N, C-alpha and C positions, 0 to 999 in steps of 0.2 A: 503493499499499500504506499502510494506517495505521500509526501507532507500535504499537498492541498486536500485530499481526502480525511486525514485526520480529525476526530470528532472526539469531545470528551466533556466531562462538566469541571467545572473550574474550583479548586480546592482555595483560590485566593482573591475576596473580593477587592473591588478597588481600592487601593488606600489603606484595606484593613489588614489586619493578621489573618492568618492561616485559619479558613473554616469551610466547612462545606458550602456550597452555594449551590444555586440553581442556575448560574449562567453558563451558556453553551459556548465552548472554546472550538476554534476550527486550527488547521495546520499549525505553522509554527509555534503558535503559543501552545499547543498541545505537549509538543516536545520542552518545552521550558520548562513547565509546570512538572514533566516527569522528573527531570533532573530537581528541580528545587525539592521535590515531595523526596526523592532519594537522599539529599543533603539533609533533610528534617525529620526522618525517620528511623529509629534504632534498628541497628543491624538484629536480621532476625525476625521482623513482623511485616516485610512488605510480602504478601501470598503472591507474587509472581515471581519474587527474587527472594527467597528466603534466606539467603546467605549475604544479601546485600543490603545497604543503607548505613548511615551516619547521622547521629543526631546532634547537630552543632548546636542545640541548647544546652548541651554538657558544658559548653565553654564560656557559657555567660558568669561573668562574676568569677573566673578563674585565673589562674596565674599558671602560664606556659612558657618556656623557654622557646628561643627563636627556632631551634630543630626540631622541638616538637609540633609547632605550629606548620613547619616545613613538611612534616609528614602527612598530617592533616589536611595540609592543601593537596598533597600530591594525592592522597585517598579521595579528596573531594573531585579532582580531575578524572581519576579514573572511575569513579560512580557515576560520571556525567558521560565517559564513553560506552559506557553498559549500556547507556540508553539508545533505543533504537533512533535511524537516522543522525544520532551525533556521530561526528567525524573527530573532530577534535576540543579539546575543551582547555582555556588556562585561568586560571583563579589567582585574585588576591585577598590573602586571609588577614583581617587585624582584628586584636581586642583591644578596643578604645574606651577612653574616658573610662567610668566607673567598672566597666565591664561588659560594655555592649559589644556585641560581635557582627563586624560588616566584612561581607563578602562580595567582592566583585567578580563578573566571571565574563569571559568572549567565549561563546559557543558556536564553533563552526560546524553547520550541519550538511547532508549529503546535497543539498543546493550548491554547497560551495560558498555561501554567505556566513558572515560572522555576526551574532547576533549578541547585544550586552544584556546581562543578567545580573540583578542585584539582590542580595537580601541582609536584612537587618534584623538583629534580634535585639530586643533591649533587657533589660535586668529582671524584668517581670516574665520575661522568656515569650514574649508575643513576637512572631517573626512577619515581618512586611516583606513582600517578594515585589520588584520591579522587574518588567519585561520589555526590553528595548527591541523596536522593530519588527514585533509581531501582531 
């Protein structure tokens, strides 16, 4: 199935934290949400990928060395590449301020276009995702 034929229900209401919605999404946006779902779901809880997932919310208000963050960053990139239609992913990961988590990604899909993606998780654990070009 090509990108244009993809259809799903969004997990990210506009401007709000992750939650179930009734918003129908299509195309590129579907793939980008699949990536973010993998980044926000603990390993072992994705029904279609039981050995995958990373819960970025565990980083909130935590203290990690640069080498530990580099390993997590590489894991996020690998998780993204496991998603259908993703060819490449580059991620910038930072814990900022009082412990908020900021992820900025550039996801290249099989249409060979790069799409920006960002996830911010605040101290309360609320995740807000922004999908560029989708």
